[in-house]
N, C-alpha and C positions, 0 to 999 in steps of 0.2 A: 575247633570242633567241628563236625559233622553237621549239627542243627538238622538230621531228618527232612534232607529237600527232597523233593518226590521225583522220583527217575533217576536216571543215569544219565552222564555227560557221552557214554560212549566214549570218550577220548577224542572230542572234537568241537571244535568253536562251537559256537549257541548257531550260528549261521549255515555252517556245513550240516549240524545236526538236523535242524530244520529243511534243508535242503534234500537230505537223505530220508528221513521220513515222507514229503511229499512225492518223491521218486518211489519210494516203496509202497506208499497207499495208491499211487496210480496204477503200479503194475501186479497190483493186488486186484483191484478190481477190475482190471482189463484181464489178467489170466485165470483170475478166481483161486491160486494160490502159488506161493511162491517158495522158494529154498532159502533161508538166510540163517544167522546165528541165534543162537537162543535168548541174548541179549536184545538184540536187535529187534527180535519177533514180540518180545515182552513191551518194549517201548512202541513200536508200531500198534500194535492191538489197542492201546489207546486212543491213537490220534484216527485209527480206521472204526472203531465202535461210533466214534462222535460225527464221521463223514456220512457212513450209512443212517444213521439218526437223521440226518440232512434228507436223506435220499429218503426215508419214509415222511419226514413231514412233506416233501412236495413245494412248500409254496417260494414264492420269487426270490424269499430272503434266504431260506435255507440255500436256495440254487446258487446265491451270489455268495455266501459264505462258504458251500461247498467249490465253488470255484477259484477260491482263494488256495485252495489247498491241492485239489488234482488240477495235473497240468496237459492235460489232451481233454479237447472237447468232445471226443466222441466217446471215452470213458465216463465223462461226466453224464451225458445222455445215458450210456448205459445204468449208469448208477440211479437217475431218478426213471427210469421205463422199466427196468429189470429188477433192479435189487433191491430199492424202495417197495415194491408191492410184496416180492417174495417175503420179506421180514416184518411184514405189516402186522402180526400178528405175535412177535415176539418181543419182550421187553429188556434189551439188551442179550450181551452174549453173543455177538454175532459169527466172531472169530475164534477160531482155536488154534493153539499152540502145540506142535505133536513134534517129538522129538525124533528124527529118523534115524541114525546111527551115532554111532561115537564119533568124537574130535579125530582128526588125523594129525 
């Protein structure tokens, strides 16, 4: 029985799924938009909103927490210097999932 487990496994092991999310969050912050599947985007939204929340906080501890997720140093700097102040007055909902076209 399924037992309402939060999130989807995306047909990957937990380590592969975590690596995928880390890479996608880094790309999202770097380019500020990415094209991916709908299921991956829904999973990414949870991680990305948490990382942007760390950027808003701006403390040393928040930078250490974000450093565990973001894989590139210059992207981490962009998160805290550009995106944190940009979303300072918004309480969540930093990412938007849009369907671009039908699946091929």
